N, C-alpha and C positions, 0 to 999 in steps of 0.2 A: 381531608376536609372535616372540620368539627361538626358536631350535631347542630350547633347554632347556625353555622354557615350553610349546612344542608337545608335547614329549615328556611333560611332566607332564600336559597335558590329555588325552593319549591313554591314559596308563597309571595315572592317579590314581584317586581315590575318588569322582569326580563321579557322582552318581546321576541327576540331572535333566537328562539329555541325550536327544536324540530317539530313538536306538536303545533306551535303557533304558525310555523311556516306551512305545515300541511293544511291548517285552517285557511290560510291566505290562498293556498293553491286551490282549495275547494271553491273559494270565491271567484278565482280567476277562471275556473272551469264553467261557471254559469253562463257567460256569454257564448261560449262554444256550444253548450247544450242547447241554448235558445236558437242559435243559428242552424244547428243540425236539424232540430225539430221542425223549423219553419222552411228549410231549404227546398223541400218538395211539397209545400203546402200540407204537410201532415200525412202525405201518402206513405204507404207501408213499403218503402223501398230501401235502398242502401243508406240514404241520409237518416232515415228513421232508426236504423240499426246503429248508426253512428251516434245518434242521440242517446240510445240505450247504453252504449259503451261509455259515453261521457257521464251520464247520470250514475252508472254503476261505479265508475272510477271516483266520482266525487263522494258518493256514499261510503266507499271504502276508506277514503282519507278521513272521514268522520270517525269511523271505528278505530282506525290506526292511530290517529292523534290522541284519542282518549286513552287507548291502551298504553301508548308510550308515556303520556303525561303521568298516568297513575304509576306505572312501573318504575319510572325514573324520578318521581317526585318533582315533576316539572309543571305542576298546576299553577297557573298565574292568574292574576285579576284580568289581564288582557284576554287570556284564553276563555275565562268564564263569561266574558262579554262577547268576544268575537265569534266563539263557536256557535252559540245559538243564532247569532245574526247570519252566519254563513249558511246554517241549516234553513233559515227562513227565506233567504234569497233563492236557494236552490228549490226548496219545496214550493215557495210562492210562485216562482217563474213557471214551474211545471204545471201547477194548478191553473194559472191564468192562461197558459198556452193551450192546455187541454180544453178549457171552456171556450176559448176563442176558436178552436178547431171544431167545436160542436160535439166533443166527446165526453164532456162532463158538465152537468148542470151548473149554471153560474151561481145559484144560491148556495151550493156546497162550497165553492171557491170563496165566496164573499164571507160566509160565516167563519171559515177557517182563517182567512186572512185578517179579518177584524180581530179575532182572538189572538193570533200570532203577533201582529204588530201592536196590539193593545198591551199585551204582556211585555213586549220589548220596551215600549214607552214607560210602562210601570217600573221595569228594572232600572231605567235611567232616573226615574223620579225618586226612587228610594235609595239610589246608590250612595247618597251622603250618609246614610245610616248603615250601609253594608251591602255586599254583593249578594244577590239572590241566585244561587246556583240552580242548575236543572235538577228537578226531583226525579225519583224513579218513574212516577207516572208520566212526567214530561218526556223521559227517554222512551217509555213504551209508546207514547203518542207518536214520537218521531219514527220509531220502527214501523208501526202500523201504517202511518201515512206513506212512508217510503215503499213498503210492500205494495200498497194500493196503487201508487203512482207507477211503480215498475210494471205492474200487471196492465195498467192502461197504456203505457208507451211501447211495451213489447209488441211488435207487429204480427201477432198470431191470431187476432180476432177473426180474420177472414178464413183461417183454417179451422179454428175452433170457436164458433160464435158464443158458446157458453162462457168463454173466458171473460167476456165483457161483464156478465152478471156476477161472476166471482169477484172481479175487480171492483164492481159497484158495491157489492156487499162488504168487502173489506174497507172500502172508502167510507161507507156509512158507519162502520165500527170505529174508524179513525176519527170521524166527525164527533161521535159521542165522547170518546176519550179526550179529544181536543177541548170540547166545551167543559167537561168535568175537570180536567187539570187546570183550565183557565180559572175556574172558580177557586180551586185550591191555591193557585198562585196569588190571587187577590187577597185571600186571608193571610197567606204567608207574608205578603208585602205589608199588610196592616200590622201584623205582629212585629215585623222588623222595624217599621217606623215607630211603633209605640215603645219598643225596647230602646231604640236610639234616642228618642226624646227623653226618656227617663234617665238614660246614662248621661 
């Protein structure tokens, strides 16, 4: 394979490569996670642990698809769009369910979801000028959100009540990073649009 062919493979429109399949698998896991978490009305039994496993598996595919895409130069425009959408479906469903079960204040869920879907809409709005990839801050936001949600859904609060307050503190940190990176993305989109219009 020539250099130009390798470049096309990495930046082209190929959908059916391993990282993108893993991203689609993550999307497919979301309904199972929802069903497991609601199966016993949020009680801390076997179904709750099944939800933990489904969530952990979905999060692992997020790390795995990124590692493979970078190592094999399989980063595609589809992946740049689908990967954050898959993250938002998983994170969003977890936040909504935790709030519906009374374990997380609704105002936290609403602020995070407004930011997440607002930035997703912004990505599509500026896509004619270029793809807006995830920033380092955005990746940090996803990691902190993931850790917070994992601490919330792991059924250990009855054994260690202090774990709830650890989870809540991490969630507040995730909230701050979420809002901060949201503002960054708005400025990034404005720059991308301005550069595109000039070109």
